ZADO-1210 file (C-alpha; in nm, 4 decimals, padded with zeros to 6 digits):
<atoms>
<atom x="02.1542" y="07.4264" z="13.9302" code="MET" pos="1"/>
<atom x="02.1371" y="07.1936" z="14.2319" code="LEU" pos="2"/>
<atom x="01.8383" y="06.9999" z="14.0924" code="SER" pos="3"/>
<atom x="02.0157" y="06.9170" z="13.7646" code="TYR" pos="4"/>
<atom x="02.1168" y="06.5546" z="13.7056" code="ARG" pos="5"/>
<atom x="02.3146" y="06.4776" z="13.3933" code="HIS" pos="6"/>
<atom x="02.1971" y="06.1185" z="13.4048" code="GLY" pos="7"/>
<atom x="01.8788" y="06.2223" z="13.2240" code="PHE" pos="8"/>
<atom x="02.0896" y="06.3250" z="12.9220" code="HIS" pos="9"/>
<atom x="02.3820" y="06.0815" z="12.9400" code="ALA" pos="10"/>
<atom x="02.5032" y="05.9638" z="12.6014" code="GLY" pos="11"/>
<atom x="02.2799" y="06.1981" z="12.4005" code="ASN" pos="12"/>
<atom x="02.3861" y="06.3808" z="12.0831" code="HIS" pos="13"/>
<atom x="02.5395" y="06.6620" z="12.2870" code="ALA" pos="14"/>
<atom x="02.7554" y="06.4194" z="12.4839" code="ASP" pos="15"/>
<atom x="02.8686" y="06.2587" z="12.1594" code="VAL" pos="16"/>
<atom x="02.9876" y="06.5893" z="12.0146" code="LEU" pos="17"/>
<atom x="03.1525" y="06.6969" z="12.3387" code="LYS" pos="18"/>
<atom x="03.3284" y="06.3683" z="12.4015" code="HIS" pos="19"/>
<atom x="03.4455" y="06.3119" z="12.0440" code="VAL" pos="20"/>
<atom x="03.6158" y="06.6511" z="12.0728" code="ALA" pos="21"/>
<atom x="03.7484" y="06.5739" z="12.4219" code="LEU" pos="22"/>
<atom x="03.9134" y="06.2518" z="12.3061" code="VAL" pos="23"/>
<atom x="04.0668" y="06.4274" z="12.0052" code="ALA" pos="24"/>
<atom x="04.1950" y="06.7074" z="12.2292" code="LEU" pos="25"/>
<atom x="04.3551" y="06.4719" z="12.4788" code="LEU" pos="26"/>
<atom x="04.5177" y="06.2592" z="12.2104" code="ARG" pos="27"/>
<atom x="04.6981" y="06.5678" z="12.0809" code="ILE" pos="28"/>
<atom x="04.7780" y="06.7253" z="12.4180" code="LEU" pos="29"/>
<atom x="04.9310" y="06.4067" z="12.5597" code="THR" pos="30"/>
<atom x="05.1828" y="06.3772" z="12.2773" code="ARG" pos="31"/>
<atom x="05.4205" y="06.6088" z="12.4636" code="LYS" pos="32"/>
<atom x="05.6107" y="06.4587" z="12.7562" code="ASP" pos="33"/>
<atom x="05.5421" y="06.7454" z="12.9959" code="LYS" pos="34"/>
<atom x="05.2642" y="06.6693" z="13.2492" code="PRO" pos="35"/>
<atom x="04.9115" y="06.7805" z="13.1633" code="LEU" pos="36"/>
<atom x="04.6411" y="06.8861" z="13.4091" code="VAL" pos="37"/>
<atom x="04.2764" y="06.8453" z="13.3102" code="VAL" pos="38"/>
<atom x="04.0270" y="07.0544" z="13.5087" code="LEU" pos="39"/>
<atom x="03.6535" y="06.9826" z="13.4858" code="ASP" pos="40"/>
<atom x="03.4354" y="07.2517" z="13.6438" code="THR" pos="41"/>
<atom x="03.1084" y="07.0547" z="13.6415" code="HIS" pos="42"/>
<atom x="03.2156" y="06.6914" z="13.6522" code="ALA" pos="43"/>
<atom x="02.8832" y="06.5236" z="13.7347" code="GLY" pos="44"/>
<atom x="02.8736" y="06.1655" z="13.8647" code="ALA" pos="45"/>
<atom x="03.1460" y="06.0252" z="13.6368" code="GLY" pos="46"/>
<atom x="02.9499" y="05.7220" z="13.5151" code="MET" pos="47"/>
<atom x="02.5861" y="05.6700" z="13.4153" code="TYR" pos="48"/>
<atom x="02.3730" y="05.3593" z="13.3810" code="SER" pos="49"/>
<atom x="02.1770" y="05.3362" z="13.0556" code="LEU" pos="50"/>
<atom x="01.9657" y="05.0460" z="13.1840" code="GLU" pos="51"/>
<atom x="01.8044" y="05.2003" z="13.4900" code="GLN" pos="52"/>
<atom x="01.7533" y="05.5280" z="13.6708" code="GLY" pos="53"/>
<atom x="01.7552" y="05.8713" z="13.5089" code="PHE" pos="54"/>
<atom x="01.8818" y="05.7708" z="13.1637" code="ALA" pos="55"/>
<atom x="01.5878" y="05.5432" z="13.0810" code="VAL" pos="56"/>
<atom x="01.3229" y="05.8081" z="13.1464" code="LYS" pos="57"/>
<atom x="01.3714" y="05.9927" z="12.8173" code="ASN" pos="58"/>
<atom x="01.6309" y="05.7514" z="12.6726" code="ALA" pos="59"/>
<atom x="01.8159" y="06.0357" z="12.5024" code="GLU" pos="60"/>
<atom x="02.1115" y="05.8048" z="12.4461" code="PHE" pos="61"/>
<atom x="01.9125" y="05.6266" z="12.1750" code="ARG" pos="62"/>
<atom x="01.9589" y="05.9289" z="11.9479" code="ASP" pos="63"/>
<atom x="02.3205" y="05.9649" z="12.0563" code="GLY" pos="64"/>
<atom x="02.5711" y="05.6950" z="12.1422" code="ILE" pos="65"/>
<atom x="02.3289" y="05.4126" z="12.0512" code="ALA" pos="66"/>
<atom x="02.3200" y="05.5293" z="11.6887" code="ARG" pos="67"/>
<atom x="02.6959" y="05.4777" z="11.6623" code="LEU" pos="68"/>
<atom x="02.7342" y="05.1651" z="11.8716" code="TRP" pos="69"/>
<atom x="02.7142" y="04.9023" z="11.5978" code="GLU" pos="70"/>
<atom x="02.8276" y="05.1031" z="11.2966" code="ARG" pos="71"/>
<atom x="03.1399" y="04.9851" z="11.1166" code="ASN" pos="72"/>
<atom x="03.2069" y="05.2996" z="10.9111" code="ASP" pos="73"/>
<atom x="03.3283" y="05.5291" z="11.1885" code="LEU" pos="74"/>
<atom x="03.5869" y="05.7974" z="11.1041" code="PRO" pos="75"/>
<atom x="03.9042" y="05.7482" z="11.3077" code="ALA" pos="76"/>
<atom x="03.8356" y="06.0187" z="11.5733" code="PRO" pos="77"/>
<atom x="03.4817" y="05.8864" z="11.6249" code="VAL" pos="78"/>
<atom x="03.6107" y="05.5280" z="11.6479" code="ALA" pos="79"/>
<atom x="03.8623" y="05.6431" z="11.9099" code="ASP" pos="80"/>
<atom x="03.5769" y="05.7932" z="12.1123" code="TYR" pos="81"/>
<atom x="03.3726" y="05.4716" z="12.0782" code="LEU" pos="82"/>
<atom x="03.6697" y="05.2773" z="12.2118" code="ASP" pos="83"/>
<atom x="03.6526" y="05.4799" z="12.5342" code="GLN" pos="84"/>
<atom x="03.2839" y="05.3967" z="12.5749" code="VAL" pos="85"/>
<atom x="03.3455" y="05.0305" z="12.4925" code="ARG" pos="86"/>
<atom x="03.6103" y="05.0195" z="12.7646" code="ALA" pos="87"/>
<atom x="03.3370" y="05.0504" z="13.0297" code="VAL" pos="88"/>
<atom x="03.1107" y="04.7997" z="12.8523" code="ASN" pos="89"/>
<atom x="03.3392" y="04.4987" z="12.8417" code="ALA" pos="90"/>
<atom x="03.0694" y="04.2514" z="12.7328" code="ASP" pos="91"/>
<atom x="02.9951" y="04.4526" z="12.4183" code="GLY" pos="92"/>
<atom x="02.6474" y="04.5583" z="12.5316" code="VAL" pos="93"/>
<atom x="02.5807" y="04.9290" z="12.5783" code="LEU" pos="94"/>
<atom x="02.4955" y="04.9394" z="12.9479" code="ARG" pos="95"/>
<atom x="02.6938" y="05.2347" z="13.0841" code="GLN" pos="96"/>
<atom x="02.8071" y="05.5714" z="12.9601" code="TYR" pos="97"/>
<atom x="03.1273" y="05.7341" z="13.0912" code="PRO" pos="98"/>
<atom x="03.1191" y="06.1034" z="13.1717" code="GLY" pos="99"/>
<atom x="03.3975" y="06.3438" z="13.0843" code="SER" pos="100"/>
<atom x="03.6077" y="06.2594" z="13.3952" code="PRO" pos="101"/>
<atom x="03.6101" y="05.8874" z="13.3218" code="ARG" pos="102"/>
<atom x="03.6932" y="05.9419" z="12.9550" code="ILE" pos="103"/>
<atom x="03.9725" y="06.1822" z="13.0476" code="ALA" pos="104"/>
<atom x="04.1286" y="05.9476" z="13.3028" code="LEU" pos="105"/>
<atom x="04.1308" y="05.6689" z="13.0474" code="GLY" pos="106"/>
<atom x="04.3491" y="05.8791" z="12.8189" code="LEU" pos="107"/>
<atom x="04.5807" y="06.0454" z="13.0697" code="LEU" pos="108"/>
<atom x="04.9309" y="05.9191" z="13.1436" code="ARG" pos="109"/>
<atom x="05.0894" y="05.8465" z="13.4845" code="PRO" pos="110"/>
<atom x="05.2436" y="06.1944" z="13.4997" code="GLN" pos="111"/>
<atom x="04.9136" y="06.3731" z="13.4230" code="ASP" pos="112"/>
<atom x="04.6554" y="06.4914" z="13.6756" code="ARG" pos="113"/>
<atom x="04.2765" y="06.5288" z="13.6801" code="LEU" pos="114"/>
<atom x="04.1078" y="06.7952" z="13.8935" code="ARG" pos="115"/>
<atom x="03.7286" y="06.7608" z="13.9277" code="LEU" pos="116"/>
<atom x="03.4676" y="06.9934" z="14.0754" code="PHE" pos="117"/>
<atom x="03.1055" y="06.9069" z="14.1490" code="GLU" pos="118"/>
<atom x="02.8643" y="07.1144" z="14.3571" code="LEU" pos="119"/>
<atom x="02.5605" y="06.8831" z="14.3611" code="HIS" pos="120"/>
<atom x="02.5173" y="06.7247" z="14.7057" code="SER" pos="121"/>
<atom x="02.4341" y="06.3825" z="14.5570" code="THR" pos="122"/>
<atom x="02.6531" y="06.3798" z="14.2470" code="GLU" pos="123"/>
<atom x="02.9624" y="06.4956" z="14.4360" code="GLY" pos="124"/>
<atom x="02.9894" y="06.1941" z="14.6708" code="PRO" pos="125"/>
<atom x="02.9178" y="05.9549" z="14.3820" code="ILE" pos="126"/>
<atom x="03.1971" y="06.1189" z="14.1843" code="LEU" pos="127"/>
<atom x="03.4377" y="06.0937" z="14.4785" code="ALA" pos="128"/>
<atom x="03.3581" y="05.7254" z="14.5187" code="GLN" pos="129"/>
<atom x="03.4116" y="05.6648" z="14.1465" code="GLN" pos="130"/>
<atom x="03.7700" y="05.7894" z="14.1706" code="PHE" pos="131"/>
<atom x="03.8625" y="05.6830" z="14.5230" code="ALA" pos="132"/>
<atom x="04.1147" y="05.4310" z="14.3899" code="ARG" pos="133"/>
<atom x="04.2764" y="05.6945" z="14.1702" code="ASP" pos="134"/>
<atom x="04.3422" y="05.9519" z="14.4412" code="SER" pos="135"/>
<atom x="04.7073" y="05.9900" z="14.3450" code="ARG" pos="136"/>
<atom x="04.6136" y="06.1311" z="14.0050" code="ARG" pos="137"/>
<atom x="04.2592" y="06.2561" z="14.0660" code="VAL" pos="138"/>
<atom x="04.1422" y="06.5270" z="14.3035" code="THR" pos="139"/>
<atom x="03.7681" y="06.5638" z="14.3602" code="VAL" pos="140"/>
<atom x="03.6407" y="06.8859" z="14.5170" code="THR" pos="141"/>
<atom x="03.2837" y="06.9274" z="14.6385" code="ALA" pos="142"/>
<atom x="03.2257" y="07.2856" z="14.5371" code="GLY" pos="143"/>
<atom x="03.1634" y="07.5467" z="14.2711" code="ASP" pos="144"/>
<atom x="03.3855" y="07.4828" z="13.9723" code="GLY" pos="145"/>
<atom x="03.3691" y="07.8433" z="13.8561" code="PHE" pos="146"/>
<atom x="03.5134" y="07.9586" z="14.1884" code="ALA" pos="147"/>
<atom x="03.7541" y="07.6658" z="14.1974" code="GLY" pos="148"/>
<atom x="03.9288" y="07.7717" z="13.8780" code="LEU" pos="149"/>
<atom x="04.0547" y="08.0849" z="14.0492" code="LYS" pos="150"/>
<atom x="04.2437" y="07.8741" z="14.3028" code="ALA" pos="151"/>
<atom x="04.4008" y="07.6229" z="14.0652" code="VAL" pos="152"/>
<atom x="04.5028" y="07.8285" z="13.7611" code="LEU" pos="153"/>
<atom x="04.7682" y="07.8230" z="13.6380" code="PRO" pos="154"/>
<atom x="04.8579" y="07.4579" z="13.7042" code="PRO" pos="155"/>
<atom x="05.2149" y="07.3879" z="13.8213" code="PRO" pos="156"/>
<atom x="05.3113" y="07.2252" z="13.4921" code="SER" pos="157"/>
<atom x="05.1780" y="07.5242" z="13.2917" code="ARG" pos="158"/>
<atom x="05.0030" y="07.2767" z="13.0622" code="ARG" pos="159"/>
<atom x="04.6321" y="07.2336" z="13.1050" code="GLY" pos="160"/>
<atom x="04.2909" y="07.1653" z="12.9539" code="LEU" pos="161"/>
<atom x="03.9938" y="07.3316" z="13.1222" code="VAL" pos="162"/>
<atom x="03.6517" y="07.1825" z="13.0490" code="LEU" pos="163"/>
<atom x="03.3637" y="07.4179" z="13.1338" code="ILE" pos="164"/>
<atom x="03.0270" y="07.2456" z="13.1109" code="ASP" pos="165"/>
<atom x="02.7515" y="07.3785" z="13.3406" code="PRO" pos="166"/>
<atom x="02.3846" y="07.2844" z="13.3142" code="SER" pos="167"/>
<atom x="02.2764" y="07.6282" z="13.1837" code="TYR" pos="168"/>
<atom x="01.9494" y="07.5856" z="13.3722" code="GLU" pos="169"/>
<atom x="02.0116" y="07.9228" z="13.5340" code="LEU" pos="170"/>
<atom x="02.0504" y="08.2405" z="13.3289" code="ALA" pos="171"/>
<atom x="02.3460" y="08.3244" z="13.5522" code="SER" pos="172"/>
<atom x="02.5368" y="08.0249" z="13.4122" code="ASP" pos="173"/>
<atom x="02.5725" y="08.2031" z="13.0780" code="TYR" pos="174"/>
<atom x="02.7324" y="08.5043" z="13.2431" code="ARG" pos="175"/>
<atom x="02.9464" y="08.2851" z="13.4669" code="ALA" pos="176"/>
<atom x="03.0867" y="08.0941" z="13.1693" code="VAL" pos="177"/>
<atom x="03.2020" y="08.4106" z="12.9947" code="VAL" pos="178"/>
<atom x="03.3511" y="08.5455" z="13.3188" code="THR" pos="179"/>
<atom x="03.5278" y="08.2148" z="13.3897" code="ALA" pos="180"/>
<atom x="03.6820" y="08.2089" z="13.0430" code="LEU" pos="181"/>
<atom x="03.7964" y="08.5701" z="13.0617" code="ARG" pos="182"/>
<atom x="03.9406" y="08.5279" z="13.4127" code="ASP" pos="183"/>
<atom x="04.0982" y="08.1948" z="13.3233" code="GLY" pos="184"/>
<atom x="04.2812" y="08.3429" z="13.0272" code="LEU" pos="185"/>
<atom x="04.4034" y="08.6253" z="13.2467" code="ARG" pos="186"/>
<atom x="04.5589" y="08.3745" z="13.4884" code="ARG" pos="187"/>
<atom x="04.6590" y="08.1077" z="13.2376" code="PHE" pos="188"/>
<atom x="04.6787" y="08.2572" z="12.8905" code="ALA" pos="189"/>
<atom x="04.8360" y="07.9532" z="12.7248" code="THR" pos="190"/>
<atom x="04.5860" y="07.6983" z="12.8547" code="GLY" pos="191"/>
<atom x="04.3361" y="07.5181" z="12.6329" code="THR" pos="192"/>
<atom x="03.9721" y="07.5811" z="12.7261" code="TYR" pos="193"/>
<atom x="03.6716" y="07.3848" z="12.6007" code="ALA" pos="194"/>
<atom x="03.3335" y="07.5424" z="12.6722" code="VAL" pos="195"/>
<atom x="03.0264" y="07.3333" z="12.5942" code="TRP" pos="196"/>
<atom x="02.7037" y="07.5208" z="12.5248" code="TYR" pos="197"/>
<atom x="02.3444" y="07.4262" z="12.4349" code="PRO" pos="198"/>
<atom x="02.1513" y="07.5299" z="12.1266" code="LEU" pos="199"/>
<atom x="01.8221" y="07.6546" z="12.2682" code="LEU" pos="200"/>
<atom x="01.5574" y="07.9035" z="12.1642" code="GLN" pos="201"/>
<atom x="01.6475" y="08.1513" z="12.4345" code="ARG" pos="202"/>
<atom x="01.8325" y="08.4780" z="12.4070" code="ARG" pos="203"/>
<atom x="02.1198" y="08.3836" z="12.6388" code="GLU" pos="204"/>
<atom x="02.1967" y="08.0702" z="12.4400" code="SER" pos="205"/>
<atom x="02.1822" y="08.2442" z="12.1023" code="ILE" pos="206"/>
<atom x="02.4128" y="08.5243" z="12.2186" code="GLU" pos="207"/>
<atom x="02.6669" y="08.3085" z="12.4036" code="LEU" pos="208"/>
<atom x="02.8967" y="08.2108" z="12.1105" code="PRO" pos="209"/>
<atom x="02.9527" y="08.5756" z="12.0168" code="ASP" pos="210"/>
<atom x="03.0244" y="08.6640" z="12.3795" code="LYS" pos="211"/>
<atom x="03.2779" y="08.3830" z="12.4043" code="LEU" pos="212"/>
<atom x="03.4508" y="08.5063" z="12.0907" code="ARG" pos="213"/>
<atom x="03.4776" y="08.8543" z="12.2404" code="LEU" pos="214"/>
<atom x="03.6183" y="08.7116" z="12.5646" code="ALA" pos="215"/>
<atom x="03.8899" y="08.5172" z="12.3830" code="ALA" pos="216"/>
<atom x="04.1714" y="08.7345" z="12.2505" code="ASN" pos="217"/>
<atom x="04.3661" y="08.4319" z="12.1241" code="VAL" pos="218"/>
<atom x="04.3032" y="08.1534" z="11.8734" code="ASP" pos="219"/>
<atom x="03.9749" y="07.9654" z="11.8986" code="TRP" pos="220"/>
<atom x="03.7463" y="07.7324" z="11.7109" code="LEU" pos="221"/>
<atom x="03.3700" y="07.7063" z="11.7438" code="ASP" pos="222"/>
<atom x="03.1883" y="07.3923" z="11.6298" code="VAL" pos="223"/>
<atom x="02.8135" y="07.3386" z="11.6664" code="ALA" pos="224"/>
<atom x="02.5795" y="07.0585" z="11.5647" code="LEU" pos="225"/>
<atom x="02.2060" y="07.1064" z="11.5149" code="GLN" pos="226"/>
<atom x="02.0309" y="06.7681" z="11.5022" code="VAL" pos="227"/>
<atom x="01.6743" y="06.8889" z="11.4481" code="LYS" pos="228"/>
<atom x="01.4645" y="07.1995" z="11.3925" code="ALA" pos="229"/>
<atom x="01.4022" y="07.4174" z="11.6973" code="PRO" pos="230"/>
<atom x="01.0703" y="07.3479" z="11.8652" code="SER" pos="231"/>
<atom x="00.7957" y="07.5936" z="11.7605" code="PRO" pos="232"/>
<atom x="00.7257" y="07.6393" z="12.1312" code="ALA" pos="233"/>
<atom x="01.0895" y="07.7243" z="12.1929" code="GLY" pos="234"/>
<atom x="01.1420" y="07.4305" z="12.4286" code="LEU" pos="235"/>
<atom x="01.4099" y="07.1635" z="12.4316" code="GLY" pos="236"/>
<atom x="01.7626" y="07.1158" z="12.3047" code="LEU" pos="237"/>
<atom x="01.7984" y="07.1085" z="11.9266" code="HIS" pos="238"/>
<atom x="02.1762" y="07.0884" z="11.9248" code="GLY" pos="239"/>
<atom x="02.4928" y="07.1917" z="12.1029" code="SER" pos="240"/>
<atom x="02.8292" y="07.3496" z="12.0473" code="GLY" pos="241"/>
<atom x="03.1843" y="07.3509" z="12.1723" code="LEU" pos="242"/>
<atom x="03.3976" y="07.6631" z="12.1876" code="PHE" pos="243"/>
<atom x="03.7665" y="07.5757" z="12.2153" code="ILE" pos="244"/>
<atom x="04.0289" y="07.8367" z="12.3025" code="VAL" pos="245"/>
<atom x="04.3951" y="07.7785" z="12.2150" code="ASN" pos="246"/>
<atom x="04.3119" y="07.4653" z="12.0152" code="PRO" pos="247"/>
<atom x="04.6177" y="07.2468" z="11.9564" code="PRO" pos="248"/>
<atom x="04.7551" y="07.2066" z="11.6084" code="TRP" pos="249"/>
<atom x="04.5599" y="06.9674" z="11.3849" code="LYS" pos="250"/>
<atom x="04.2455" y="06.9689" z="11.6041" code="LEU" pos="251"/>
<atom x="04.0598" y="07.2000" z="11.3676" code="SER" pos="252"/>
<atom x="04.1407" y="06.9748" z="11.0736" code="GLU" pos="253"/>
<atom x="04.0232" y="06.6643" z="11.2590" code="GLN" pos="254"/>
<atom x="03.6921" y="06.8087" z="11.3772" code="LEU" pos="255"/>
<atom x="03.6073" y="06.9725" z="11.0471" code="LEU" pos="256"/>
<atom x="03.6773" y="06.6433" z="10.8730" code="GLY" pos="257"/>
<atom x="03.4281" y="06.4433" z="11.0806" code="ILE" pos="258"/>
<atom x="03.1424" y="06.6933" z="11.1168" code="MET" pos="259"/>
<atom x="02.9621" y="06.6023" z="10.7913" code="PRO" pos="260"/>
<atom x="02.9634" y="06.2344" z="10.8921" code="TRP" pos="261"/>
<atom x="02.8547" y="06.3098" z="11.2496" code="LEU" pos="262"/>
<atom x="02.5748" y="06.5377" z="11.1297" code="THR" pos="263"/>
<atom x="02.4391" y="06.2653" z="10.9050" code="SER" pos="264"/>
<atom x="02.4695" y="05.9995" z="11.1765" code="ALA" pos="265"/>
<atom x="02.2893" y="06.2009" z="11.4453" code="LEU" pos="266"/>
<atom x="02.0331" y="06.3875" z="11.2305" code="ALA" pos="267"/>
<atom x="01.6783" y="06.3711" z="11.3634" code="GLN" pos="268"/>
<atom x="01.5214" y="06.5589" z="11.0727" code="ASP" pos="269"/>
<atom x="01.6113" y="06.7266" z="10.7443" code="ALA" pos="270"/>
<atom x="01.7244" y="07.0508" z="10.9114" code="THR" pos="271"/>
<atom x="02.0308" y="06.8876" z="11.0701" code="ALA" pos="272"/>
<atom x="02.3482" y="07.0852" z="10.9985" code="GLU" pos="273"/>
<atom x="02.6780" y="07.1857" z="11.1503" code="PHE" pos="274"/>
<atom x="02.8582" y="07.5149" z="11.1875" code="ARG" pos="275"/>
<atom x="03.2344" y="07.5506" z="11.2049" code="PHE" pos="276"/>
<atom x="03.4204" y="07.8780" z="11.2566" code="ASP" pos="277"/>
<atom x="03.7759" y="07.9417" z="11.3649" code="ALA" pos="278"/>
<atom x="04.0259" y="08.2135" z="11.4361" code="ARG" pos="279"/>
<atom x="04.3717" y="08.0684" z="11.3931" code="GLU" pos="280"/>
<atom x="04.6701" y="08.2967" z="11.3472" code="THR" pos="281"/>
</atoms>
């Protein structure tokens, strides 16, 4: 939705889950020498201030990244994620939060490429400015990421990670995500796809994981974290999930190993829990 600004939610519990998984994914995928292309359909602004602007209005980061910032008992994959956030906060104070594009670029190698899409008329130019110095490895497109996938899949190297992360403010986003995954697999069956989704008290959100499973005719894993009980009024985010298609070897083991710790660290009430399902042949 063109009014959506991720800055309001930067560094919240959903970002933590998504970016812990993203770092783990990229660590595994970059072990092979062959070039990797990372495609982000809804890239946002790339970097978010936690001291001013949108993020301070609801301060959602306080129940997300801020809960982990000074802990010294982090499991290795979570510590790796924290290192990426610390890299943009050189003085040790949590002032900024990197979005998915910035985290990805920090982990990619010289031979890898990053392809970013952003439709928002304000976020898009900010994103382009963020990566202007990295134009050799990063391509920023002002446009619809769902449509953009059709033009760029499969990547030339035939190795790719596709991150699909819309706002879900429109009911049509739920349908578009399923269509994008199905069409993407038709064009690039061996690619790895990571679809983030919200846990909300609305029919489209509740039904989405099952629809994603039906769309994927290959291996997948589905991890979700509920941090609090759903609102009695049915409003607000009570958790999030990540549906990963063609997960690389060992990813399932890593994520399953950290979910109990992450659930405890981010719990907002006694109903906090995680769900982990996989189809791995």
